[in-house]
C-alpha positions as CSV (number, residue, x, y, z in Angstrom):
1,X,-79.9,31.4,-37.0
2,X,-79.8,27.8,-36.0
3,X,-76.8,26.2,-37.7
4,X,-74.3,23.6,-36.6
5,X,-70.8,24.9,-36.8
6,X,-68.0,22.5,-36.0
7,X,-64.4,21.3,-36.7
8,X,-64.8,18.3,-38.9
9,X,-63.3,16.3,-41.8
10,X,-64.7,13.6,-44.1
11,X,-65.1,11.0,-41.4
12,X,-65.1,12.7,-38.0
13,X,-66.4,15.7,-36.1
14,X,-64.9,17.3,-32.9
15,X,-67.2,17.9,-29.9
16,X,-66.2,19.4,-26.6
17,X,-66.8,18.5,-22.9
18,X,-65.4,20.0,-19.7
19,X,-64.5,17.8,-16.8
20,X,-62.5,17.6,-13.6
21,X,-59.0,16.2,-13.9
22,X,-60.3,13.0,-12.1
23,X,-62.3,12.2,-15.2
24,X,-60.3,14.1,-17.9
25,X,-56.9,12.7,-17.2
26,X,-57.8,9.0,-17.5
27,X,-59.9,9.8,-20.6
28,X,-56.9,11.4,-22.4
29,X,-54.6,8.6,-21.3
30,X,-56.9,5.9,-22.6
31,X,-58.3,7.7,-25.6
32,X,-61.8,6.9,-24.4
33,X,-63.9,7.5,-21.4
34,X,-63.2,5.2,-18.4
35,X,-64.3,5.3,-14.8
36,X,-64.9,7.5,-12.9
37,X,-66.8,8.7,-16.0
38,X,-70.4,7.7,-15.5
39,X,-72.5,6.0,-18.1
40,X,-75.6,6.3,-16.0
41,X,-76.4,9.9,-16.5
42,X,-77.1,12.3,-19.4
43,X,-73.8,13.3,-21.2
44,X,-73.9,16.6,-23.1
45,X,-71.6,17.2,-26.1
46,X,-71.1,20.5,-27.9
47,X,-69.3,21.3,-31.2
48,X,-68.9,25.0,-30.3
49,X,-65.5,25.8,-28.6
50,X,-66.5,29.3,-27.6
51,X,-69.9,28.2,-26.2
52,X,-68.0,25.9,-23.8
53,X,-65.5,28.6,-22.9
54,X,-68.4,30.8,-21.8
55,X,-70.0,27.9,-19.9
56,X,-66.8,26.8,-18.2
57,X,-65.3,30.3,-17.7
58,X,-62.3,29.3,-19.7
59,X,-61.8,26.0,-17.7
60,X,-61.9,27.9,-14.4
61,X,-65.2,26.6,-12.9
62,X,-64.9,23.8,-10.3
63,X,-65.3,20.4,-12.0
64,X,-64.7,21.9,-15.4
65,X,-60.9,22.5,-15.2
66,X,-60.1,20.2,-18.2
67,X,-61.4,20.9,-21.7
68,X,-61.6,17.8,-23.8
69,X,-61.8,17.7,-27.6
70,X,-63.5,14.4,-28.4
71,X,-63.3,13.3,-32.0
72,X,-66.2,11.1,-33.0
73,X,-67.4,9.5,-36.2
74,X,-69.7,11.6,-38.3
75,X,-71.9,8.5,-38.6
76,X,-72.3,8.4,-34.8
77,X,-72.9,12.2,-34.7
78,X,-75.7,11.9,-37.3
79,X,-77.1,8.8,-35.6
80,X,-77.4,10.9,-32.4
81,X,-79.1,13.8,-34.3
82,X,-81.5,11.3,-35.9
83,X,-82.6,10.2,-32.4
84,X,-82.8,13.7,-31.0
85,X,-85.9,15.5,-29.7
86,X,-85.7,19.2,-28.9
87,X,-86.0,20.3,-25.3
88,X,-88.9,22.7,-26.2
89,X,-92.1,22.0,-28.2
90,X,-91.1,23.5,-31.6
91,X,-94.3,24.0,-33.6
92,X,-92.5,23.2,-36.8
93,X,-92.0,19.7,-35.6
94,X,-94.8,18.8,-33.2
95,X,-98.5,19.2,-33.6
96,X,-98.8,20.3,-30.0
97,X,-97.4,20.0,-26.5
98,X,-98.9,16.6,-25.9
99,X,-97.1,15.1,-28.9
100,X,-93.8,16.8,-27.8
101,X,-94.1,15.5,-24.2
102,X,-94.7,12.0,-25.3
103,X,-91.8,12.0,-27.7
104,X,-89.5,13.8,-25.3
105,X,-90.2,11.3,-22.5
106,X,-89.0,8.5,-24.7
107,X,-86.1,10.3,-26.4
108,X,-82.7,8.7,-26.4
109,X,-81.1,12.1,-27.3
110,X,-82.0,15.6,-26.3
111,X,-81.2,18.7,-28.5
112,X,-80.9,22.2,-27.2
113,X,-80.0,25.5,-29.0
114,X,-78.3,28.2,-26.9
115,X,-76.9,31.6,-27.9
116,X,-73.5,31.3,-29.6
117,X,-70.7,33.3,-28.0
118,X,-68.1,35.8,-29.1
119,X,-64.5,35.5,-28.0
120,X,-65.3,37.8,-25.1
121,X,-68.3,35.7,-24.1
122,X,-71.1,38.0,-25.3
123,X,-74.3,36.3,-26.5
124,X,-75.0,36.3,-30.2
125,X,-78.3,36.0,-32.1
126,X,-76.9,32.8,-33.8
127,X,-77.6,29.6,-31.9
128,X,-75.2,26.8,-31.0
129,X,-76.3,23.2,-30.6
130,X,-75.9,20.9,-27.6
131,X,-76.7,17.2,-27.8
132,X,-77.6,15.3,-24.6
133,X,-76.9,11.6,-24.8
134,X,-79.0,9.6,-22.4
135,X,-77.7,6.6,-20.5
136,X,-79.5,4.4,-23.0
137,X,-77.2,5.5,-25.9
138,X,-74.1,6.8,-24.1
139,X,-72.4,3.3,-24.5
140,X,-72.5,3.9,-28.3
141,X,-70.7,7.2,-27.8
142,X,-68.0,5.7,-25.5
143,X,-67.5,2.4,-27.2
144,X,-68.2,2.9,-30.9
145,X,-68.2,6.6,-31.9
146,X,-65.2,8.0,-30.1
147,X,-62.0,8.0,-32.1
148,X,-59.7,10.1,-30.0
149,X,-59.7,12.4,-27.0
150,X,-57.4,15.4,-26.8
151,X,-56.7,17.7,-23.9
152,X,-57.3,21.2,-25.2
153,X,-56.8,22.8,-21.8
154,X,-53.3,24.2,-22.7
155,X,-54.8,25.9,-25.8
156,X,-57.6,27.3,-23.6
157,X,-55.1,28.8,-21.2
158,X,-53.1,30.3,-24.0
159,X,-56.1,31.9,-25.7
160,X,-57.4,33.3,-22.4
161,X,-54.0,34.7,-21.5
162,X,-53.8,36.5,-24.8
163,X,-57.3,37.9,-24.2
164,X,-56.3,39.2,-20.8
165,X,-53.2,40.8,-22.3
166,X,-55.4,42.6,-24.9
167,X,-54.0,40.6,-27.8
168,X,-57.4,39.8,-29.3
169,X,-56.2,39.2,-32.9
170,X,-53.7,36.6,-31.7
171,X,-56.3,34.9,-29.6
172,X,-58.8,34.8,-32.4
173,X,-56.1,33.3,-34.7
174,X,-55.8,30.3,-32.3
175,X,-59.5,29.4,-32.3
176,X,-60.4,26.0,-33.7
177,X,-61.6,26.2,-37.3
178,X,-65.3,25.8,-37.2
179,X,-67.5,25.9,-40.3
180,X,-71.1,24.9,-41.2
181,X,-71.7,21.2,-40.9
182,X,-73.8,19.8,-43.8
183,X,-77.1,18.4,-42.8
184,X,-79.7,16.6,-44.8
185,X,-83.2,18.3,-44.9
186,X,-84.5,15.4,-42.7
187,X,-81.8,15.9,-40.0
188,X,-82.2,19.7,-40.1
189,X,-85.9,19.3,-39.5
190,X,-85.4,16.7,-36.8
191,X,-83.1,18.9,-34.7
192,X,-85.0,22.2,-35.6
193,X,-82.0,23.6,-37.5
194,X,-82.3,26.1,-40.3
195,X,-82.7,24.5,-43.7
196,X,-79.3,23.9,-45.4
197,X,-78.3,26.7,-47.7
198,X,-76.9,26.0,-51.2
199,X,-73.1,25.9,-51.1
200,X,-72.9,26.1,-47.3
201,X,-70.8,29.3,-47.2
202,X,-71.6,31.5,-44.2
203,X,-69.7,34.1,-42.3
204,X,-68.4,33.0,-38.9
205,X,-70.9,34.6,-36.4
206,X,-68.3,34.6,-33.7
207,X,-66.1,37.0,-35.6
208,X,-68.8,39.5,-36.8
């Protein structure tokens, strides 16, 4: 299952990034990314909290000690999706590898689907989306799309501590509320997501 699950409201969606305090602290203080954040490299954003917990080892990996929740406009998020090209030559989208290579070489945005994770970090069959913003579009992310940046590291520490203490139910209760993000048929096809289901009601794969 390839489905975007996220914390969102009418106007915004929350995506996550992990950084060192050298980048994270100024970003939180200013409410936007400022130096030493680099605009000259690919920037990956992810709407799945637990996917980033698995990748950052609950904010314990070097250079990933701060977990930032970046609230961006839904218009910006969907603009990024519209520009995205998958990191593999999906036959549902491309006629062949040559077409994919040509499109990918010029893509402003990359899209990748990785196994979603459980609270304990196990891989699931369901897939979680990552969006890579190239240096050619990252200015839009920083200057136009970002509405607020929150330090979620204290929450991460609290949930992880509950897990270590065997209090799984309490830890699960603190997870950010993620639900299926509505996509048009066009955007779903562009990012190789499953076609939107009527009503949009699905069980949370993380809690199965």
